[in-house]
C-alpha positions in Angstrom: -8.3 -3.9 42.3 -7.9 -7.6 41.8 -7.7 -9.3 38.3 -11.4 -10.1 38.3 -12.3 -6.5 39.1 -10.0 -5.2 36.4 -11.5 -7.5 33.8 -15.0 -6.3 34.7 -14.2 -2.6 34.0 -16.3 -1.4 31.0 -13.7 1.0 29.5 -10.9 3.3 30.2 -10.3 5.1 32.5 -10.8 2.7 35.3 -12.0 5.4 37.6 -14.9 6.4 35.3 -15.9 4.5 32.2 -15.9 6.7 29.0 -19.1 5.1 27.7 -22.0 2.8 28.7 -22.4 -0.8 27.6 -24.0 -1.7 24.3 -26.4 -2.4 22.7 -27.2 1.3 22.0 -30.8 2.3 21.2 -31.2 5.4 19.0 -34.6 7.1 19.0 -35.5 9.5 16.1 -32.2 8.8 14.4 -32.3 11.0 11.2 -30.3 10.4 8.0 -29.5 12.6 5.0 -27.6 10.6 2.4 -26.4 11.8 -1.0 -25.6 9.0 -3.4 -23.1 9.9 -6.1 -20.8 8.4 -8.8 -17.0 8.5 -8.3 -13.8 7.3 -10.0 -13.6 3.5 -9.8 -9.8 3.6 -9.3 -10.1 6.0 -6.4 -12.9 3.9 -4.9 -10.7 0.8 -5.1 -7.9 2.6 -3.3 -10.2 3.5 -0.4 -11.4 -0.1 0.1 -9.3 -2.7 2.0 -9.1 -6.2 0.6 -10.7 -8.7 0.8 -13.7 -6.3 0.4 -14.4 -5.5 -3.3 -16.2 -2.4 -4.6 -19.6 -3.5 -5.9 -18.9 -2.2 -9.4 -21.6 0.5 -9.4 -19.0 3.3 -8.7 -21.3 4.5 -6.1 -20.3 6.5 -3.0 -22.6 7.5 -0.2 -22.0 10.7 1.7 -24.1 10.9 4.8 -25.2 13.0 7.7 -26.8 11.5 10.8 -28.6 13.3 13.6 -28.9 11.3 16.9 -30.9 13.3 19.5 -31.5 10.4 21.8 -28.8 7.7 22.0 -28.7 5.5 25.0 -25.3 5.5 26.7 -23.9 8.2 24.4 -26.2 11.2 24.6 -27.1 13.6 21.8 -24.9 14.3 18.8 -24.5 14.5 15.0 -22.2 12.6 12.5 -21.1 12.8 8.9 -19.0 10.6 6.7 -18.2 8.5 3.6 -19.6 5.0 3.0 -18.7 2.8 0.0 -21.0 -0.1 -1.2 -18.9 -3.3 -1.6 -19.1 -7.1 -1.5 -17.5 -9.6 0.7 -17.5 -13.2 -0.5 -20.5 -12.3 -2.7 -22.5 -10.6 0.1 -23.5 -7.0 -0.5 -22.0 -4.8 2.4 -21.3 -1.2 3.1 -17.7 -0.2 4.0 -17.6 2.8 6.4 -14.6 4.7 5.2 -14.7 8.0 7.2 -16.8 9.3 10.1 -16.7 12.8 11.8 -18.7 13.7 14.9 -19.0 15.9 17.9 -19.3 13.5 20.8 -16.4 12.1 22.9 -18.1 9.0 24.3 -19.4 8.0 20.8 -15.9 8.5 19.3 -14.3 6.3 22.0 -16.9 3.6 22.0 -17.1 3.5 18.2 -13.3 3.2 17.7 -12.6 0.8 20.6 -15.5 -1.7 20.1 -16.4 -1.7 16.4 -13.5 0.1 14.8 -15.5 3.0 13.5 -13.2 5.4 11.7 -14.3 8.3 13.9 -12.6 11.7 14.3 -13.8 14.9 16.1 -15.4 17.6 13.8 -18.6 19.7 13.6 -21.3 18.2 11.4 -24.8 19.7 11.2 -28.1 18.7 9.6 -30.9 21.1 9.5 -33.9 22.6 7.6 -33.0 26.0 6.0 -35.8 28.5 5.4 -38.5 25.7 5.8 -37.7 24.0 2.4 -34.1 22.8 2.1 -32.6 19.8 4.0 -29.1 21.0 4.5 -26.0 19.1 5.7 -22.6 20.7 6.5 -19.3 19.5 8.0 -16.7 21.8 9.5 -13.2 20.4 10.3 -10.8 22.7 12.1 -13.3 25.5 11.6 -13.2 25.1 7.8 -16.3 23.8 5.9 -15.3 20.6 4.0 -18.8 19.3 3.0 -22.2 20.8 2.0 -25.2 18.8 0.9 -28.7 20.0 0.0 -32.0 18.3 -0.9 -35.7 19.5 -1.1 -37.4 18.7 2.2 -39.7 15.6 2.0 -39.7 15.6 -1.8 -41.0 12.1 -2.6 -42.0 9.3 -0.3 -40.0 6.1 -0.1 -41.3 2.6 0.7 -40.6 1.9 4.4 -40.0 -1.8 3.7 -37.2 -1.0 1.3 -35.7 1.4 3.9 -35.7 -1.3 6.6 -33.7 -3.6 4.2 -31.2 -0.8 3.5 -30.8 0.1 7.1 -30.2 -3.5 8.2 -27.6 -4.2 5.4 -24.3 -5.5 6.8 -21.8 -2.7 7.5 -18.1 -3.2 7.8 -15.3 -1.2 9.5 -11.6 -1.5 9.4 -10.4 -1.8 13.0 -6.8 -1.0 13.6 -5.2 -0.8 17.1 -1.4 -0.8 17.6 0.5 -2.6 20.4 2.7 -0.7 22.9 5.6 -1.0 20.5 3.7 0.3 17.5 3.2 -3.0 15.8 -0.3 -4.1 14.9 -2.2 -5.6 17.8 -5.7 -5.6 16.2 -6.2 -5.5 12.4 -9.7 -6.7 11.6 -12.7 -6.2 9.4 -15.6 -5.8 11.8 -19.1 -6.4 10.6 -22.4 -5.4 12.3 -26.0 -5.1 11.4 -28.4 -2.5 12.8 -31.5 -4.2 14.3 -35.0 -3.5 15.7 -35.5 -0.9 13.0 -38.7 1.2 12.9 -39.0 3.6 10.0 -40.9 6.7 10.9 -40.6 8.5 7.6 -38.6 8.2 4.4 -38.1 10.4 1.3 -36.0 10.7 -1.8 -35.3 13.5 -4.3 -32.7 15.5 -6.3 -29.7 16.6 -4.3 -26.4 18.5 -4.6 -23.1 17.8 -2.8 -20.0 20.0 -2.6 -16.8 18.4 -1.1 -13.7 20.5 -0.3 -10.2 19.0 -0.1 -8.7 19.0 3.4 -5.6 17.0 4.4 -7.0 15.9 7.8 -10.6 15.4 6.7 -10.3 13.9 3.2 -14.0 13.6 2.4 -13.2 14.9 -1.1 -10.7 12.1 -1.8 -13.3 10.6 -4.2 -14.6 13.7 -6.1 -18.2 13.9 -7.2 -18.7 13.0 -10.8 -22.5 12.7 -10.9 -25.2 12.9 -8.3 -27.6 9.9 -8.2 -30.1 11.1 -5.6 -30.7 12.2 -2.0 -32.3 10.1 0.7 -33.8 11.3 3.9 -35.3 9.1 6.6 -36.1 9.0 10.3 -36.0 5.8 12.4 -35.6 4.1 15.7 -32.6 1.8 15.5 -30.5 -0.5 17.8 -26.7 -0.9 17.4 -25.6 -4.3 18.8 -22.1 -5.6 19.2 -20.3 -6.6 16.1 -18.4 -9.7 14.9 -15.0 -10.3 13.2 -15.5 -10.7 9.5 -11.8 -11.0 8.6 -8.6 -11.0 10.7 -5.5 -9.7 9.0 -3.3 -11.1 11.8 -4.9 -14.5 11.8 
């Protein structure tokens, strides 16, 4: 391979790219989000400067089911998101993500800096009435969320605004000698959002401490509400919001 051919390779390994080229289109992407109150000091510790927690002491624990994802396949995901601000703009900091799909882990980490690790999330309807989310890491359950199924309808316009809010990841890639090669805050906005259904209602969330899946690092103090929605969504490329090496 000559230099031009090398630079045209989508991703490692050169013999067979690990994932397809973005943007990725998600059909029937389903969310279950539990909003809760956490300790402000613990929230602050989890958020990298120059992001600032938004002062609401809110943490979002979420499950996402993605049955039809272009370039990535079918998989599920679970993780922790913290509402913040950056230079006055409201953003969401994606603190932890756990999923069961190799191409999505590799693409997410290498392109956008998503904090993805391999685990076994699951979102499902139990006994026809309870929306249920679980996360198993190393065969141990570390998260359990529940909410009544389709309890109260939400305005679709409000959900489009929420879904297209700026999200931020901390992208960290070391050089061959272990020193930082990439240290960035990467921003992205989901686009072409079509909400197919959206609901809210009471919810419960149980988080279990685990050293390699610290979803319980910010313990639940009070549940705000649950949110459940289904949408078609596009994930485009991101942009560098802040460069720690610049």
